[in-house]
DSSP file (Angstrom, degrees, kcal/mol; ACC not computed):
  #  RESIDUE AA STRUCTURE BP1 BP2  ACC     N-H-->O    O-->H-N    N-H-->O    O-->H-N    TCO  KAPPA ALPHA  PHI   PSI    X-CA   Y-CA   Z-CA
    1    1 A X              0   0    0      0, 0.0     2,-0.3     0, 0.0    71,-0.1   0.000 360.0 360.0 360.0 140.6    1.1   -5.1    6.0
    2    2 A X        -     0   0    0     69,-0.2    68,-0.0     1,-0.1     0, 0.0  -0.592 360.0-111.1 -81.0 141.6   -1.0   -3.1    3.8
    3    3 A X     >  -     0   0    0     -2,-0.3     4,-2.5     1,-0.1     3,-0.2  -0.288  40.8 -98.5 -61.9 161.6   -4.5   -4.3    2.6
    4    4 A X  H  > S+     0   0    0      1,-0.2     4,-2.7     2,-0.2     5,-0.2   0.872 120.3  49.9 -53.2 -46.9   -4.7   -5.2   -1.0
    5    5 A X  H  > S+     0   0    0      1,-0.2     4,-2.4     2,-0.2    -1,-0.2   0.895 113.0  47.3 -66.6 -37.1   -6.3   -2.0   -2.3
    6    6 A X  H  > S+     0   0    0     -3,-0.2     4,-2.4     2,-0.2    -1,-0.2   0.913 113.6  47.1 -69.0 -41.2   -3.7    0.2   -0.5
    7    7 A X  H  X S+     0   0    0     -4,-2.5     4,-2.2     2,-0.2    -2,-0.2   0.905 112.7  50.9 -64.6 -40.2   -0.8   -1.9   -1.8
    8    8 A X  H  X S+     0   0    0     -4,-2.7     4,-2.3    -5,-0.2    -2,-0.2   0.925 111.4  46.6 -63.5 -46.1   -2.3   -1.8   -5.3
    9    9 A X  H  X S+     0   0    0     -4,-2.4     4,-2.5     1,-0.2    -1,-0.2   0.890 110.3  53.2 -66.6 -38.1   -2.7    2.0   -5.2
   10   10 A X  H  X S+     0   0    0     -4,-2.4     4,-2.6     2,-0.2    -1,-0.2   0.929 109.8  48.4 -59.7 -44.6    0.8    2.4   -3.8
   11   11 A X  H  X S+     0   0    0     -4,-2.2     4,-2.9     2,-0.2     5,-0.2   0.910 110.6  51.3 -63.9 -41.1    2.2    0.4   -6.7
   12   12 A X  H  X S+     0   0    0     -4,-2.3     4,-2.4     2,-0.2    -2,-0.2   0.928 112.0  46.3 -60.0 -45.6    0.2    2.4   -9.2
   13   13 A X  H  X S+     0   0    0     -4,-2.5     4,-2.3     2,-0.2    -2,-0.2   0.915 114.3  48.2 -62.9 -44.4    1.5    5.7   -7.8
   14   14 A X  H  X S+     0   0    0     -4,-2.6     4,-2.5     2,-0.2    -2,-0.2   0.922 112.5  47.9 -63.7 -45.3    5.1    4.3   -7.8
   15   15 A X  H  X S+     0   0    0     -4,-2.9     4,-2.7     2,-0.2     5,-0.4   0.901 111.1  50.5 -64.6 -41.4    4.9    3.0  -11.4
   16   16 A X  H  X>S+     0   0    0     -4,-2.4     4,-2.6    -5,-0.2     6,-0.9   0.935 111.9  48.7 -58.4 -46.0    3.4    6.3  -12.6
   17   17 A X  H  X5S+     0   0    0     -4,-2.3     4,-0.9     4,-0.2    -2,-0.2   0.905 116.4  41.9 -63.5 -41.2    6.2    8.2  -10.9
   18   18 A X  H  <5S+     0   0    0     -4,-2.5    -2,-0.2    -5,-0.2    -1,-0.2   0.891 124.4  33.4 -74.7 -39.4    9.0    5.9  -12.3
   19   19 A X  H  <5S+     0   0    0     -4,-2.7    -2,-0.2    -5,-0.2    -3,-0.2   0.808 132.4  25.0 -88.2 -32.9    7.6    5.6  -15.9
   20   20 A X  H  <5S-     0   0    0     -4,-2.6    -3,-0.2    -5,-0.4    -2,-0.1   0.486  93.3-125.4-114.3  -6.5    6.0    8.9  -16.5
   21   21 A X  S  <<S+     0   0    0     -4,-0.9     2,-0.3    -5,-0.6    -4,-0.2   0.714  84.9  73.6  63.5  21.6    7.9   11.2  -14.1
   22   22 A X  S    S-     0   0    0     -6,-0.9    -2,-0.3    -9,-0.1     2,-0.2  -0.975  83.3-107.6-153.6 160.2    4.6   12.4  -12.6
   23   23 A X        -     0   0    0     -2,-0.3   -10,-0.1    40,-0.2    -9,-0.1  -0.538  43.1 -95.9 -88.4 157.1    2.1   10.9  -10.2
   24   24 A X        -     0   0    0     -2,-0.2    -1,-0.1     1,-0.1     2,-0.1  -0.305  35.4-117.3 -73.3 154.9   -1.4    9.9  -11.4
   25   25 A X     >  -     0   0    0      1,-0.1     4,-2.2    37,-0.0     5,-0.2  -0.345  31.3-103.4 -79.1 169.1   -4.4   12.1  -11.1
   26   26 A X  H  > S+     0   0    0      1,-0.2     4,-2.2     2,-0.2     5,-0.1   0.893 125.6  53.1 -58.9 -40.4   -7.4   11.1   -9.0
   27   27 A X  H  > S+     0   0    0      2,-0.2     4,-2.4     1,-0.2    -1,-0.2   0.902 106.3  52.3 -64.0 -41.6   -9.2   10.2  -12.2
   28   28 A X  H  > S+     0   0    0      1,-0.2     4,-2.7     2,-0.2     5,-0.2   0.921 110.2  48.5 -58.4 -44.8   -6.3    7.9  -13.2
   29   29 A X  H  X S+     0   0    0     -4,-2.2     4,-2.2     2,-0.2     6,-0.4   0.874 109.0  53.3 -64.8 -37.8   -6.5    6.2   -9.9
   30   30 A X  H  X S+     0   0    0     -4,-2.2     4,-2.0     2,-0.2     5,-0.4   0.943 113.0  44.2 -58.6 -48.3  -10.3    5.8  -10.2
   31   31 A X  H  < S+     0   0    0     -4,-2.4    -2,-0.2     1,-0.2    -1,-0.2   0.914 115.8  45.7 -65.2 -44.4   -9.8    4.1  -13.6
   32   32 A X  H  < S+     0   0    0     -4,-2.7    -1,-0.2     1,-0.2    -2,-0.2   0.826 123.4  33.1 -72.9 -31.5   -6.9    1.8  -12.5
   33   33 A X  H  < S-     0   0    0     -4,-2.2    -1,-0.2    -5,-0.2    -2,-0.2   0.670  96.6-128.5 -98.6 -17.9   -8.5    0.7   -9.3
   34   34 A X     <  +     0   0    0     -4,-2.0     2,-0.2     1,-0.3    -3,-0.1   0.608  65.5 131.1  77.5  10.7  -12.2    0.6  -10.2
   35   35 A X        -     0   0    0     -6,-0.4    -1,-0.3    -5,-0.4    -2,-0.2  -0.599  58.9-114.9 -93.3 156.3  -13.0    2.7   -7.2
   36   36 A X     >  -     0   0    0     -2,-0.2     4,-2.3    -3,-0.1     5,-0.2  -0.296  40.0 -93.4 -78.4 174.8  -15.1    5.8   -7.1
   37   37 A X  H  > S+     0   0    0      1,-0.2     4,-2.6     2,-0.2     5,-0.2   0.908 126.3  50.3 -57.4 -44.5  -13.6    9.2   -6.1
   38   38 A X  H  > S+     0   0    0      1,-0.2     4,-1.9     2,-0.2    -1,-0.2   0.887 110.0  50.1 -63.6 -38.9  -14.6    8.8   -2.5
   39   39 A X  H  > S+     0   0    0      2,-0.2     4,-2.0     1,-0.2    -1,-0.2   0.895 111.4  48.8 -65.7 -41.1  -13.0    5.4   -2.3
   40   40 A X  H  X S+     0   0    0     -4,-2.3     4,-2.6     1,-0.2    -2,-0.2   0.919 110.5  50.9 -63.4 -44.2   -9.8    6.7   -3.9
   41   41 A X  H  X S+     0   0    0     -4,-2.6     4,-2.0     1,-0.2    -2,-0.2   0.865 108.8  51.9 -62.4 -36.9   -9.7    9.6   -1.5
   42   42 A X  H  X S+     0   0    0     -4,-1.9     4,-1.8     2,-0.2    -1,-0.2   0.914 110.5  47.1 -66.1 -43.5  -10.1    7.3    1.5
   43   43 A X  H  X S+     0   0    0     -4,-2.0     4,-2.6     1,-0.2     5,-0.2   0.919 111.1  51.8 -65.9 -42.0   -7.2    5.1    0.4
   44   44 A X  H  X S+     0   0    0     -4,-2.6     4,-2.1     1,-0.2    -1,-0.2   0.894 107.3  53.6 -60.8 -37.7   -5.0    8.1   -0.2
   45   45 A X  H  X S+     0   0    0     -4,-2.0     4,-2.5     2,-0.2    -1,-0.2   0.902 109.9  47.4 -63.4 -39.9   -5.8    9.3    3.3
   46   46 A X  H  X S+     0   0    0     -4,-1.8     4,-2.3     2,-0.2    -2,-0.2   0.921 111.1  50.0 -67.9 -43.5   -4.7    6.0    4.7
   47   47 A X  H  <>S+     0   0    0     -4,-2.6     5,-2.9     1,-0.2     6,-1.1   0.847 112.0  49.9 -62.6 -33.0   -1.4    6.0    2.7
   48   48 A X  H ><5S+     0   0    0     -4,-2.1     3,-1.4    -5,-0.2    -2,-0.2   0.930 110.2  49.0 -68.0 -45.8   -0.8    9.5    3.9
   49   49 A X  H 3<5S+     0   0    0     -4,-2.5    -2,-0.2     1,-0.3    -1,-0.2   0.871 111.2  49.6 -61.6 -37.2   -1.4    8.5    7.5
   50   50 A X  T 3<5S-     0   0    0     -4,-2.3    -1,-0.3    -5,-0.1    -2,-0.2   0.456 115.7-119.9 -81.5  -0.7    1.0    5.5    7.1
   51   51 A X  T < 5S+     0   0    0     -3,-1.4    -3,-0.2     2,-0.2    -2,-0.1   0.825  79.6 120.9  65.7  37.0    3.6    7.9    5.6
   52   52 A X  S   <S+     0   0    0     -5,-2.9    14,-2.5     1,-0.2    15,-2.3   0.729  81.5  14.3 -90.1 -29.2    3.8    6.2    2.2
   53   53 A X  E    S-A   65   0A   0     -6,-1.1     2,-0.5    12,-0.2    12,-0.2  -0.900  70.3-127.1-136.1 164.8    2.8    9.4    0.4
   54   54 A X  E     +A   64   0A   0     10,-2.9    10,-2.5    -2,-0.3     2,-0.3  -0.986  48.8 143.2-113.8 123.2    2.4   13.1    1.1
   55   55 A X  E     -A   63   0A   0     -2,-0.5     2,-0.3     8,-0.2     8,-0.1  -0.988  30.3-158.8-159.2 152.0   -1.1   14.2    0.1
   56   56 A X  E >   -A   59   0A   0      3,-0.6     3,-0.8     6,-0.5     6,-0.3  -0.998  25.4-135.4-138.9 142.2   -3.8   16.6    1.3
   57   57 A X  T >  S+     0   0    0     -2,-0.3     3,-0.7     1,-0.2    -1,-0.1   0.778 108.5  64.4 -62.3 -26.2   -7.6   16.8    0.7
   58   58 A X  T 3  S+     0   0    0      1,-0.3    -1,-0.2     2,-0.1     2,-0.2   0.816 116.5  26.3 -67.7 -30.7   -7.0   20.5    0.2
   59   59 A X  E X  S+A   56   0A   0     -3,-0.8     3,-1.8     3,-0.1    -3,-0.6  -0.636  74.1 169.3-128.3  73.4   -4.8   19.7   -2.9
   60   60 A X  E <  S+     0   0A   0     -3,-0.7    -1,-0.1     1,-0.3    -2,-0.1   0.726  73.3  59.9 -64.5 -21.4   -6.2   16.4   -4.1
   61   61 A X  E 3  S+     0   0A   0     -3,-0.1     2,-0.6   -36,-0.1    -1,-0.3   0.579  89.5  82.9 -81.1  -8.8   -4.3   16.5   -7.4
   62   62 A X  E <   +     0   0A   0     -3,-1.8    -6,-0.5    -6,-0.3     2,-0.4  -0.868  52.2 166.3-101.9 116.0   -0.9   16.7   -5.7
   63   63 A X  E     -A   55   0A   0     -2,-0.6     2,-0.5    -8,-0.1   -40,-0.2  -0.998  14.6-166.9-127.6 126.9    0.6   13.4   -4.5
   64   64 A X  E     -A   54   0A   0    -10,-2.5   -10,-2.9    -2,-0.4     2,-0.4  -0.973  18.8-135.5-115.2 124.7    4.2   13.0   -3.5
   65   65 A X  E     +A   53   0A   0     -2,-0.5   -12,-0.2   -12,-0.2     3,-0.1  -0.649  28.9 168.9 -80.4 126.7    5.6    9.5   -3.2
   66   66 A X  S    S+     0   0    0    -14,-2.5     2,-0.4    -2,-0.4   -13,-0.2   0.786  72.5  19.7-103.3 -41.7    7.7    9.0    0.0
   67   67 A X        -     0   0    0    -15,-2.3    -1,-0.3     1,-0.1   -53,-0.1  -0.989  60.5-165.5-133.9 122.4    8.1    5.2    0.0
   68   68 A X  S    S+     0   0    0     -2,-0.4     2,-0.3    -3,-0.1   -54,-0.2   0.720  71.5  47.8 -82.5 -21.8    7.6    3.1   -3.1
   69   69 A X  S    S-     0   0    0    -55,-0.1     2,-0.1   -17,-0.0   -62,-0.0  -0.875  92.3 -95.9-123.7 153.1    7.4   -0.3   -1.5
   70   70 A X        -     0   0    0     -2,-0.3     2,-0.1     1,-0.1    -2,-0.1  -0.401  45.4-117.0 -62.6 136.0    5.5   -1.7    1.4
   71   71 A X        -     0   0    0     -2,-0.1     2,-0.2     1,-0.1   -69,-0.2  -0.412  25.5-117.6 -72.1 150.4    7.5   -1.8    4.6
   72   72 A X        -     0   0    0      1,-0.1    -1,-0.1    -2,-0.1     0, 0.0  -0.582  40.8 -88.7 -82.7 152.8    8.3   -5.1    6.2
   73   73 A X        -     0   0    0     -2,-0.2    -1,-0.1     1,-0.1     4,-0.1  -0.305  29.0-134.0 -62.5 146.1    7.0   -5.8    9.6
   74   74 A X  S    S+     0   0    0      2,-0.1     2,-0.4    -3,-0.1    -1,-0.1   0.848  90.7  52.7 -71.5 -34.0    9.2   -4.7   12.5
   75   75 A X  S    S-     0   0    0      1,-0.0    -2,-0.1     3,-0.0     3,-0.1  -0.853  93.1-114.1-106.1 141.8    8.9   -7.9   14.4
   76   76 A X        -     0   0    0     -2,-0.4     2,-0.4     1,-0.1    -2,-0.1  -0.282  29.5-106.9 -70.1 152.9    9.6  -11.2   12.8
   77   77 A X        -     0   0    0     -4,-0.1     2,-0.3     1,-0.0    -1,-0.1  -0.674  41.3-152.7 -78.2 129.1    6.9  -13.8   12.3
   78   78 A X        -     0   0    0     -2,-0.4     2,-0.3    -3,-0.1     3,-0.0  -0.749   7.3-149.2-108.5 153.2    7.4  -16.6   14.7
   79   79 A X        -     0   0    0     -2,-0.3     4,-0.0     1,-0.1     3,-0.0  -0.844  36.4 -90.1-113.0 154.0    6.5  -20.2   14.5
   80   80 A X        -     0   0    0     -2,-0.3     3,-0.1     1,-0.1    -1,-0.1  -0.309  27.1-133.1 -62.7 148.0    5.6  -22.4   17.5
   81   81 A X  S    S+     0   0    0      1,-0.2     2,-0.5    -3,-0.0    -1,-0.1   0.892  95.4  31.1 -67.6 -39.9    8.5  -24.2   19.1
   82   82 A X        -     0   0    0      3,-0.0     2,-0.5    -3,-0.0    -1,-0.2  -0.981  67.7-173.8-124.7 128.4    6.6  -27.5   19.2
   83   83 A X    >   -     0   0    0     -2,-0.5     3,-2.1    -3,-0.1     4,-0.1  -0.986  21.7-144.1-121.3 123.2    4.0  -28.4   16.6
   84   84 A X  G >  S+     0   0    0     -2,-0.5     3,-1.4     1,-0.3     4,-0.3   0.699  95.0  72.9 -62.7 -18.9    2.0  -31.6   17.2
   85   85 A X  G 3  S+     0   0    0      1,-0.3    -1,-0.3     2,-0.1     3,-0.3   0.760 100.8  45.1 -66.0 -20.4    1.9  -32.4   13.5
   86   86 A X  G X> S+     0   0    0     -3,-2.1     3,-1.0     1,-0.2     4,-0.6   0.256  79.2 105.8-105.8  11.6    5.6  -33.3   13.8
   87   87 A X  H X> S+     0   0    0     -3,-1.4     3,-0.8     1,-0.3     4,-0.6   0.800  72.4  62.6 -64.9 -29.0    5.4  -35.4   16.9
   88   88 A X  H 34 S+     0   0    0     -4,-0.3     3,-0.5    -3,-0.3    -1,-0.3   0.827 103.8  49.9 -65.1 -29.8    5.8  -38.7   15.0
   89   89 A X  H <4 S+     0   0    0     -3,-1.0    -1,-0.2     1,-0.2    -2,-0.2   0.635 101.2  63.7 -83.4 -13.9    9.3  -37.5   13.9
   90   90 A X  H <<        0   0    0     -3,-0.8    -1,-0.2    -4,-0.6    -2,-0.2   0.623 360.0 360.0 -87.4 -13.2   10.3  -36.5   17.5
   91   91 A X     <        0   0    0     -4,-0.6    -1,-0.2    -3,-0.5    -2,-0.1   0.465 360.0 360.0 -89.4 360.0   10.2  -40.1   18.9
């Protein structure tokens, strides 16, 4: 699961792409997220590493969206087989 800021920035990039047919600039991302330039660049680096976007510090204005939605976890969330809160119902 992505942390909130990364999920937020991914949604901003996806919405810009869908509605405007181009990705947001670094300045757009600063305005929408309330982060400074360095903070935006750090989040973009993480989204690149996680392969949600294609982006390079050498060309900071170029962002290519690879995956528009957060991926679901590969392993299912499990619950305990026995939970003591339900022991009254088991007798």
